[in-house]
PADOGU-798366 format. One record per residue (C-alpha): x, y, z; residue in one letter. Coordinates in steps of 0.05 Angstrom, whole numbers, plus 32768, in hexadecimal, padded with zeros to 4 digits. Layout:
XYZA...
***
This chain:
7F847ED88017M7FC87EB98027S7FEA7E8E7FF3V7FF47E5B802AS7FA97E4D8027S7FAF7E357FDFS7FA57DED7FCCL7FEB7DF07FAET801C7DCC7FDCT80637DE07FEEE807E7D9F7FD3S806E7DB67F8CE80A57DEB7F90F80F07DE77F95T810C7E067FD4A81427E3B7FCDI816F7E5F7FFED814C7E9F8017P816F7EDF8005R81667F008049C81887EE88089A81487EF980B0H811B7ECA8089F80F17E9F80B6G80F47ECE80F2E80DE7F0E80D0C80947F1780BFG80A37F408081G80AE7F09804DC80937EC2804DR80A47EA78008L80EE7EB48000Q80FD7E6A8004D80DE7E5B7FC0I80F07E7A7F7DS80CA7EB77F64Y80AE7E8D7F2AE80917E5C7F5DD80757E957F87Q804E7EAB7F4AL80357E647F40K801D7E617F88K7FFA7EA47F83K7FDB7E917F40G7FC07E517F60A7FA07E797F99V7F807EAA7F68L7F647E707F3EK7F4A7E4E7F7CE7F257E8D7F92L7F097E9B7F4DL7EEE7E547F48D7EBB7E6C7F7BR7E9C7E997F46I7EA67E657F10E7EDA7E8D7EEBW7EF67E5F7EB4Q7F247E8C7E8CT7F707E8A7E98E7F877EBF7EC9I7FC77EE47EB6P7FF47EF27EF3L80267F277EE2H80687F297F08P80817F667F2DS80B27F8E7F03P80E27F8A7F3ED80E37F4D7F6AS81127F6D7F9DW81157FB47FB9Y80D07FC37F9DY80AE7FE37FD9R80A9802F7FDEN809080308026K80A080088065M808C801080ADE80BF7FFC80E2F80B17FF5812DS80D78003816DF80D67FD481A9Q80F67FD481EED81207F9A8205V810C7F748244Y812D7F638272P81597FA1826BV819C7F8A8251P81D97F90827EE821F7FA6826DN820A7FD68236G81DF7FA7820EG81AF7FC181D9D81737FE081FEP81447FE481C1M81307FC38180L811F7FE5813EL81077FBD8103G80CD7F9180EDL809E7F658115K80B27F1D8123V80877EEC80FBR80437EE1811BN80527F108155R80307F53815AW80587F678197D809F7F538185R80D07F798159V81137F62813DM814E7F8C8129N815E7F8880DEL81A47F8380C2T81897F7E807BE81477F858055C813D7F7A800BH80F77F968004L81007FE18000M81487FF67FEFN818E7FDE7FFEE819F8016802FD81618014805CV81887FEB8090S81BA80248094K8181805380A5L8168802480DBL81AF801F80F9D81B6806B80F9S81728077811AV817D803E814CH81C0805B8161A81A180A08168W816980868194A8199806081C1V81C8809B81C7E818F80C881DFH81718092820CK812C809681ECL80FC80618204A80DA803381D2P808E802B81D8Y80787FEC81FCN80387FCF81DDL80247FAB821DH802F7FE4824EK801D801B821DH805880448235K8094805F8211G80A6809281DBF80C08074819AL808A804F8171R8097804A8126H80C7806080F0L80A3806780ACV80CE806B806EV80B6807D8028R80E0807C7FE8H80D0809B7FA5G80E980637F78K80E8808E7F39N80FD80CF7F59T812D80BB7F91G810680E37FC4D810780CA800DR80D880D68046L80E480BF808EV80B080C880C4N80BE80BA810EL807D80A98132V807F80B1817ET805380C081B9T8050810781D3K8093812081EEG80D3814581E2E810D812981BAF814C81458197P812D81528152A816B81728133D819681358142S815F81078127F8160812D80E5V81AC812580E4K81A580DA80F1A817580D280B7V819A81008087R81DC80DD8095S81BE80A5806BV818B80CB8040Y81A981108038P816C81338019K8134810D803CA80F5812E8055T80F4812080A0V80B4812180C8L809E81178110H805980FB811EG803680F38162I800880B8816EH7FEA80B581B4E7FBA807C81AAG7FC5803381BFK7FBD80168179S7FFD7FFC8159D7FF68024811AH802C805080FAA7FFD808B80F7F800280CF8117A7FCB80FE812EE7FFE8137812BK8035813F80F8L8070816F80F5E80A1817880BDT80E8817B80DAL810D81818096A80FA8181804DG80B8818C8029D808C81608055G807C8131801BF809F810C7FE3L8093810B7F98T808D80CE7F6BE808380C47F20K8056808F7F01V804780897EB7L806180CE7EA9G803A80F17EDFK805781107F1FT803581037F62Y803C81257FA5R803780EF7FDAV802781078020S803D80DF805DP7FFB80BA8067Y7FDF80BB8021A7FD480778000F800380687FC7F800D80247FA8Q804680037FCFT80697FE87F91N807680247F64T808B80007F25R80557FCB7F31G802480067F35A803C801E7EF1E802C7FDA7ED3F7FE87FD77EF7L7FD4801D7EE1Y7FEA800D7E9AG7FBF7FCF7E9AL7F827FF77EB2I7F91802C7E7DR7F8F7FF77E47D7F4A7FE07E5EW7F2D80267E66V7F4A803E7E24Q7F1E800C7E00D7EE180277E24I7EEE80727E1BR7EC080897E53P7EA080CE7E5AN7EA180CB7EA6T7ECE80A17ED2L7EC6809B7F1DL7F0280837F47D7EED80687F8BL7F2280657FC2Y7F4E80907F96C7F8780A07FC7G7FB280D87FACN7F9580D07F66G7FC5809D7F49G7F9380767F20I7F6480AF7F11A7F9A80DC7EF6L7FBA80A47ECDS7F76809C7EAAL7F6280E57EA5A7F7480EC7E5CD7F4680B27E49L7F0680D27E65A7EE081147E5FE7ED881197EABR7EFA80F57EE5V7EE380F57F2EM7F0780D87F69G7EEE80C77FAFV7F1C80BC7FEBE7F0F80BF8036V7F5580DA804AI7F5381258041A7F9F812A803CE7F9E80FA8001A7F6781227FDFV7F9281617FE7D7FCB813B7FC6D7F9D81247F8DA7F86816B7F7FR7FCE81847F81H7FE4814B7F53N7FAE815C7F21A7FC681A47F1EE800F818E7F1DL800381637EE0N7FD581937EBCG7F9881667EC3V7F5A81937EBFK7F22815F7EB9N7F2B813E7EFDA7F09814F7F40E7F13812E7F83F7EE581287FC0M7EF781198008A7EC180E98020A7EB380A18032K7EA0807A7FF4V7E65805A8019E7E4B80A0802AD7E5580C27FE7L7E42808A7FB7L7DF980847FCBP7DF180CE7FBDG7E0F80C67F78F7DDF808D7F6BA7DA280B47F85A7DB380EE7F57Q7DBE80BF7F1CS7E0380DA7F0FV7E1780C07ECAD7E5680977ED2V7E7180697E9BD7EAB80497EC1V7EB7803F7F0BV7EFC802C7F23V7EFC80107F69A7F3B80017F91D7F1F7FF37FD6P7F457FE08016P7F537F978026R7F0D7F8D8041S7EEF7F9C7FFDG7EB57FCA7FECL7E8E7FE58028H7E4B7FC1802FP7E2680038023K7E4E80107FE4A7E3A7FD17FBFV7DEF7FE07FB7P7DFF80297FA7A7E2F80137F71L7DF97FE67F54K7DC880207F55E7DFB804F7F34L7E0280177EFFS7E40802D7ED8P7E4A80077E97A7E8F7FF07EAEW7EB27FE37EF0I7EFD7FDA7EF8V7F087FB87F3BY7F4E7FBA7F58V7F5E7F917F96S7F987F817FC5C7F6D7F497FE2N7F527F187FADP7F257EF67FE0K7EFF7F377FEDA7EFE7F457FA2M7EDC7F037F93V7EA67F107FC7E7E997F557FA9D7E967F397F63L7E627F077F7CR7E397F407F9AR7E3B7F667F58L7E2E7F297F2CS7DE37F347F24E7DF27F737EFEL7E397F697EE2Y7E5F7F367EBAD7EA97F2F7EC8V7ECE7F397E86R7F177F367E9BK7F3F7F247ED9I7F8A7F2A7EE0E7FBC7F267F19G7FF67F557F26V802A7F407F59D80397F807F7FM80567F5C7FBCF808D7F2A7FABP80A37EFA7FE2H80637F07800AT801F7EE5800BD7FFC7F207FE9H7FEB7F327FA2M7FC17F657F7BE7F897F537F4CS7F5F7F7C7F1CV7F1C7F6B7EFBA7EF47F8B7EC4L7EA87F877ECBL7E747F997E97Q7E2B7FA87EA6R7DFC7F727E8CI7DC27FA07E7CY
***
C-alpha cells in the first residue's frame, strides 16, 4: 500500500529541497521532498490505518533504515531507443530508470542516491560502449532491439560487485563490455543474460559469466552468503541485519525444536536463526536460490538446516497431511501475500508460533485476518527498508490460541 493512500495529508509536513536533480521526473523516489523523519511519520500513519482494520490497538514501532541514502544493494536499469532518431550526432539511446508513471519511457541518469555514489559512472561507461558499437536498444512497443536491462548488485559489507547485461539473442563485443564495466568496478563479476520474451522483466532464460565468479558474496550478522544473479536477497543489506536481529530476539525467547522458513530465498533468515533451533527447514521455488542456501549452510558450518526447491503452496499441504511437527514458521511471502492454498495448509500444520514478514502491509493485514480464528497477534513492528519511496517492511508475531 502506498503512503499516498494514508489519511495523513501532505500539509502536515514541511517541504524540503530534494537531494536528487531528477526528483519529480524519475519514478525511483517519491518522498525526497519531505524530511526522513516525516517520511517515517507518513509510513507509520499508513501502517496504523491498515492495522485498524484488525482492531490492533497497541503502538506500532517503526524502525528507521540504518542508512537513509545509498542503501540499496540491487538496482535494475533499462535501455530505450530515441524516436525520432536524433540528427547531427545526438544521443541515440537512453539508459537509466523509468519516468514516473510510464512503463515505456526511460530517462538518462546523471546521479542516483539509492545504491552507491559511483553507479552513474557505470551507466555512463556502459552507455558510451553501447553507442560506440551501435547496439540497438529494445523497443517495448515494437518488441525489437537488442539491449534490454543492466542489473547491478553490490555487496555492502564485502564490496563485491555484479553487473548483468540482459539482451535479446544476438552477438555483441563481450570483451569490450567487460572493459567498460571494469573501468568503473575493477573486480566486478560480469554476466550476460538472454531474455527472448516480450515481458519487461530483467530476467534471463540463459546466463553466461563473462568475467569473475558468477555471483557475489555478502555478510549479514556474521554469516557469509553467496548471492546468485537471480536469487532473492533483501534489498537493504543493513536494514536486513536489523530485521534479522529483531526476528532473532523473538525466536530466541521461544527456543523452537523445529523451525520452517517459507519463501526462504538463499537462506538469509533460516541461517540467521539456525543456532536457536534443533532443526531448520527452508522452502523456496527458485532452484538457484536453494542451491545458494545449501552452499551458504555449508559455508557457515550450519549442519542442522535443510532446503527444498518447491512451491510453498504445493509442499505445505503435504507437511500438514503428514503432521510434521513444527514449532515456528517464518513466512516472508511475495507482495501478494500467502498463496490462497497455503493459508489452510498453514492452519492445518498449526505451528505454535508464526513470524510473518511482509514488504506489503496491506497483504499482511489480509493474511492476519485469515489466520485470526487460530492465532492471536502478539507483536507488530515496522522496519523502513526503502527510504524515500512509498514502501516499507513489517513483521508480526502470531501465537496459536489453542
